Every structure is written in structure tokens, then in C-alpha cells.
C-alpha positions in Angstrom: -2.6 26.9 9.9 -6.0 28.0 9.7 -8.1 28.2 6.4 -11.8 29.3 6.2 -13.8 28.8 3.0 -16.9 30.8 2.0 -19.4 30.5 -0.8 -19.3 33.3 -3.4 -21.4 33.0 -6.6 -21.6 29.2 -5.8 -17.8 28.9 -5.6 -15.7 27.9 -2.9 -13.5 30.9 -1.8 -10.4 30.3 0.4 -9.0 32.8 3.0 -5.9 32.1 5.3 -6.7 33.9 8.6 -3.8 35.2 10.8 -5.8 37.0 13.5 -9.1 36.8 15.4 -10.4 39.9 13.7 -10.0 38.4 10.2 -12.0 35.3 11.3 -14.9 37.8 13.0 -15.5 39.0 9.7 -16.3 36.0 7.7 -19.2 33.5 7.5 -17.6 30.3 6.2 -19.2 27.1 5.5 -15.8 25.1 6.2 -13.2 25.7 8.5 -9.8 23.8 8.0 -7.1 23.6 10.5 -3.7 22.0 9.7 -1.7 21.3 12.8 -3.7 24.3 14.7 -2.0 26.3 17.3 -3.5 26.8 20.9 -4.0 30.5 19.7 -5.9 29.2 16.6 -8.0 26.9 18.9 -9.0 29.7 21.2 -10.0 31.7 18.2 -12.8 29.1 17.1 -14.0 29.0 20.8 -14.4 33.2 20.6 -15.8 33.1 17.3 -18.1 29.8 17.0 -18.0 28.6 20.6 -16.4 25.2 19.3 -13.8 23.5 21.4 -11.1 21.4 19.7 -10.4 18.0 21.9 -6.9 17.7 22.7 -7.1 13.9 21.5 -9.1 14.9 18.2 -6.6 13.2 15.7 -5.2 10.6 18.2 -4.9 6.9 16.8 -5.9 5.3 19.8 -9.4 6.6 20.2 -12.1 4.0 21.5 -14.5 3.1 18.8 -17.4 4.9 20.8 -15.4 8.2 20.4 -15.1 8.0 16.5 -18.8 9.1 16.0 -20.7 11.1 18.6 -23.0 13.9 19.4 -21.7 16.7 21.5 -23.2 18.4 24.3 -24.0 21.6 22.4 -25.4 19.3 19.4 -22.5 19.3 17.6 -21.4 16.2 15.4 -18.3 14.7 15.9 -16.8 12.3 13.4 -13.3 10.7 13.1 -12.2 9.4 9.8 -9.0 8.0 8.1 -8.1 9.4 4.7 -5.4 7.7 2.3 -2.0 9.3 1.5 0.0 7.6 -1.4 3.4 9.4 -1.6 5.5 7.2 -4.3 6.3 3.9 -2.9 5.2 4.8 0.6 1.3 5.0 1.8 -0.3 5.8 5.0 -3.7 6.8 6.8 -4.0 10.2 8.1 -6.6 10.6 10.9 -9.1 13.5 10.3 -11.4 14.9 13.0 -14.5 16.8 11.9 -16.9 18.9 13.8 -20.0 19.9 12.2 -21.8 22.9 14.1 -24.3 25.5 13.2 -23.9 24.5 9.4 -20.0 25.0 9.6 -17.7 22.4 9.1 -14.7 22.2 11.1 -11.6 19.6 10.1 -8.6 19.0 12.1 -5.6 17.2 10.8 -1.8 17.1 10.8 -0.8 17.4 7.2 -2.4 18.2 4.0 -4.3 15.4 2.3 -4.8 15.1 -1.6 -8.6 14.7 -1.0 -8.7 18.1 0.6 -6.6 19.6 -2.4 -9.0 18.2 -4.8 -11.9 19.4 -3.0 -10.4 22.9 -2.9 -9.7 23.1 -6.9 -13.1 21.5 -7.8 -15.0 24.0 -5.6 -13.3 27.1 -7.0 -13.8 25.7 -10.7 -17.4 24.0 -10.4 -20.1 26.5 -9.3 -22.9 24.6 -7.4 -20.8 22.2 -6.3 -21.0 23.2 -2.7 -24.0 24.8 -1.0 -23.4 24.0 2.4 -21.2 22.3 5.3 -22.8 19.0 4.8 -22.4 19.2 1.0 -18.4 19.8 2.1 -18.2 16.7 4.0 -20.0 14.4 1.6 -18.1 15.7 -1.1 -14.7 14.7 0.8 -16.0 11.4 1.2 -16.8 11.0 -2.0 -13.5 12.4 -3.3 -11.9 9.8 -0.8 -13.7 7.1 -2.8 -12.4 8.4 -6.1 -9.0 8.7 -4.7 -9.2 5.2 -3.4 -10.3 3.9 -7.1 -7.3 5.8 -8.6 -4.9 4.0 -6.1 -6.4 0.9 -6.9 -5.7 1.5 -10.6 -2.0 2.1 -9.7 -1.9 -1.1 -8.2 -3.3 -3.0 -11.3 -0.5 -1.1 -13.3 2.2 -2.1 -10.7 1.1 -5.9 -10.8 0.9 -5.8 -14.7 4.7 -5.0 -14.7 5.3 -7.4 -12.1 3.8 -10.0 -14.0 5.6 -9.2 -17.2 8.9 -9.6 -15.2 7.8 -12.8 -13.2 6.2 -14.8 -15.8 8.7 -14.8 -18.4 11.2 -17.8 -19.5 13.9 -16.9 -17.2 13.6 -15.4 -13.9 17.0 -14.3 -12.2 17.3 -14.0 -8.4 17.7 -10.2 -8.9 14.2 -10.0 -10.9 12.8 -11.9 -8.2 13.9 -9.9 -5.4 12.6 -6.7 -7.3 9.3 -8.7 -7.9 9.1 -9.4 -4.4 9.4 -5.9 -3.3 7.2 -4.7 -5.8 4.3 -7.1 -4.6 4.8 -6.2 -0.9 4.3 -2.6 -1.7 1.0 -3.4 -3.5 -0.2 -5.5 -0.8 0.4 -2.7 1.6 -1.4 -0.3 -0.4 -4.3 -2.5 -0.8 -4.5 -3.5 2.6 -4.7 0.4 3.5 -7.3 1.1 0.7 -9.4 -1.6 2.0 -9.1 0.0 5.5 -9.8 3.2 4.2 -13.0 1.9 2.5 -14.1 0.5 5.6 -13.6 3.7 7.5 -15.4 5.8 4.9 -18.4 3.5 4.6 -18.7 3.7 8.6 -18.5 7.5 8.6 -21.3 7.7 5.5 -23.7 5.3 7.2 -23.4 7.2 10.7 -24.1 10.0 8.7 -27.3 8.5 6.9 -28.4 7.2 10.3 -28.4 10.8 11.8 -31.2 11.8 9.6 -29.8 15.3 9.2 -29.2 15.0 5.5 -31.9 16.1 3.2 -33.3 13.9 0.1 -30.7 15.2 -2.3 -27.9 14.7 0.3 -29.3 11.5 1.5 -29.2 10.0 -2.3 -25.5 11.5 -2.8 -24.4 9.4 0.6 -26.3 6.2 -0.9 -24.3 7.0 -4.1 -21.1 6.9 -2.2 -21.8 3.8 -0.5 -22.5 1.8 -3.8 -19.1 3.4 -5.0 -17.5 1.8 -1.8 -19.0 -1.4 -2.3 -17.9 -1.5 -6.1 -14.3 -1.0 -4.6 -14.6 -4.2 -2.3 -14.3 -6.6 -5.4 -11.4 -4.9 -6.6 -9.6 -5.2 -3.4 -10.5 -8.9 -3.0 -9.2 -9.4 -6.8 -6.1 -7.9 -6.3 -5.5 -9.7 -3.0 -6.1 -12.9 -4.8 -3.6 -11.7 -7.7 -0.8 -10.6 -4.9 -1.0 -14.0 -3.6 -0.7 -15.8 -6.9 2.2 -13.5 -7.8 3.6 -13.9 -4.6 3.7 -17.8 -5.0 5.1 -17.6 -8.6 8.0 -15.6 -7.6 8.8 -17.7 -4.5 8.5 -20.7 -7.0 11.1 -19.2 -9.1 13.2 -18.5 -6.3 13.1 -22.3 -5.2 13.7 -23.3 -9.0 16.9 -21.4 -9.0 17.9 -22.5 -6.0 17.0 -26.4 -6.9 19.4 -25.6 -9.8 22.4 -24.8 -7.8 21.8 -27.6 -5.6 21.5 -30.0 -8.7 24.9 -28.5 -9.8 26.5 -29.5 -6.4 24.9 -33.0 -6.6 26.3 -33.7 -10.0 29.6 -32.5 -9.1 29.7 -34.7 -5.9 28.7 -38.0 -8.1 30.9 -37.4 -10.9 33.9 -36.6 -8.6 33.4 -39.7 -6.7 34.9 -42.4 -8.8 38.4 -40.2 -9.2 38.4 -39.9 -5.4 38.2 -43.5 -4.8 41.0 -44.4 -7.7 43.0 -41.7 -6.2 42.6 -43.1 -2.6 43.3 -46.7 -3.9 46.5 -45.6 -5.6 47.7 -43.6 -2.6 48.0 -46.8 -0.3 51.0 -47.5 -2.1 50.9 -51.5 -1.9 53.9 -53.5 -3.1 51.8 -55.2 -6.0 50.5 -51.8 -7.3 51.6 -50.8 -11.0 53.3 -47.5 -10.1 56.0 -49.4 -8.4 56.8 -51.7 -11.1 55.3 -50.1 -14.2 56.6 -46.9 -15.6 53.2 -45.8 -17.1 51.6 -46.7 -13.7 51.1 -42.9 -12.4 49.9 -41.8 -16.1 47.6 -44.7 -16.2 45.9 -44.0 -13.0 45.5 -39.9 -13.9 44.0 -41.0 -17.4 41.2 -43.5 -15.5 40.7 -40.8 -12.8 39.7 -38.5 -16.1 37.8 -40.8 -17.8 35.8 -41.7 -14.6 35.0 -37.8 -15.0 34.4 -37.3 -18.1 31.7 -40.2 -18.3 29.3 -39.4 -15.6 29.1 -35.7 -16.9 28.5 -37.2 -20.5 25.7 -39.2 -19.3 24.3 -36.5 -17.1 24.2 -34.3 -19.9 22.6 -36.7 -22.2 19.9 -36.8 -19.7 19.5 -33.0 -19.7 20.2 -32.9 -16.0 23.0 -30.1 -16.6 20.8 -27.5 -18.3 
């Protein structure tokens, strides 16, 4: 899919291109390609002289291939953008090419940050003035999206805290808490990676000296926003570890309760087992052979030896 964005009265106007003639008749500031076909890539070569690399959105690019200047003066940038979809999250690679005041973006799926920029670009006149503004606003909204995701982690961990730090935690509650903690830790790690990648991209733009004074200040503000997110991710990492240790501790306590029951039962049943084994020897002088109440007496004795330990353990509070 190939979408072009032009400026009309200071607003970002979107057009979906279906053939080369439509592309030749527009002067865009942003060309967005989602899963582009070879034909659509050939249109860009014929219209703008820009060639999209075959490995533009590969995940195994070398570090030196993420930010570089092409032979024709175009600027190539590879950045990761976060997608949070319910209980799952992932980072999606996007390839940017800045050439002749036109920004080209290539990605395999639609991104929340891109949708947000399209929406704001239509509603807020003057937000976008050129291709570099589009790129900076994408990074700015990426930082904003990461901050929103961090707020979601805060809310999720508050619910986990309420379920874990209560009087009685069952194994079911602990299992659900561990699953929620694992999801939060995975998302927090992806946010940290996304923040690091965005910081590198914005820093690269600042070093290229291609930004004017206002854009350079916008880039510095983005860097400050990204720096502020680091302390939140570090705090969440510590809180996740605390809740993980607390949940595992409650699981161990529940397991110890089960082991304690078996330990108490084995100790309490040891005396009647001893009595039964002695009476089972059937020696000639044992009372059951000469005394008619011998067997009832042995049964009563075994019951007494069972009740006495349980009464003692209960008094000590070991059965609670």
C-alpha cells in the first residue's frame, strides 16, 4: 500500500496512490509504504529517483547500516517502533529515507504512532511544515506512546499489588500475578529498547547538522523526554522484581503449609503405628490372648496417641 501526504492550508492531506500517473501528479512531503510491492517500488524510482533496499526492514542489519548517507545524498535511518496490542507487545522495524525534502517510510504493518500523526496532522494546522518535521514528530509521538505504555504498566502493577499484598494469597492468585508480572516485564523491556533506539536516531539527526534552529530545539526536547522515561523504566524494573519475589515467597509459604500438614500427620501417626506393630506380634503374654478387652484397649490406646499429638500441635498453633 502506498500513501502520499501533501500539505494543504497547513494540514496534512492523505491520498492513496493506485498507479504511477496519480503519483506523478502530486508533490508530497511524506510517502508511506506499508508492505510495498515491487511495482510500487519501481514507481518511486521513476518519480523520485529513490531506490528502496531489499533489506530495508530486516531485523539483522549491522549497526553501521542503521544510519548512513546514500550515494545520492539521501539519508537512511532504521528505527524500531513499539506496538502494544492487548497482552502482547512487539517492536516493528521502520526504514526512513529522506531525499529532496520528501520523507519515505517503509514498514510491514500499520503503527499506532503513524495513525496518531495522520490524525493530528489533519486536525492541527501548522503542525507539519516539511519532511523533517514529519520525522521529528514521529519520534516525538513515539516517546509519547512509550510514556502511555509505561502508565499502563503502572496500572497493571497496582492491580497485581492489590492481589498479592493481601492477607491470604492462593496458588491461583499467585499464578495469575506471575503471568501479569511477566507481561509487564516484557513490555517494560521493549519500551527501554524502543527509547534507546529513538534516542540514537534523534541524536543522529542532530549530528547531521541538517536541522534548522527550531527543529534542533524540538530534537533536544525529544531527547529530554526520552531521558525522563529512563527513571520510570528503572523504577518499574525494581517494582517488578519486588512483586516477583513477593509472589514467589507466597507460593513457597503455601507449599510449606502443605509440607507442614504431612509432617504433623506423620509425627502424630507414629505412636499408633508403633502400638499396632507391637500388638501384631501376638506374643503369648500379650493381653489380647488372655483378656477379652485386649483389642478394644489397643484401639483406644492408638486413638489416644493420635489425639494427644494433634491437641498439642493445635495448642502450639502449628495447624493454623
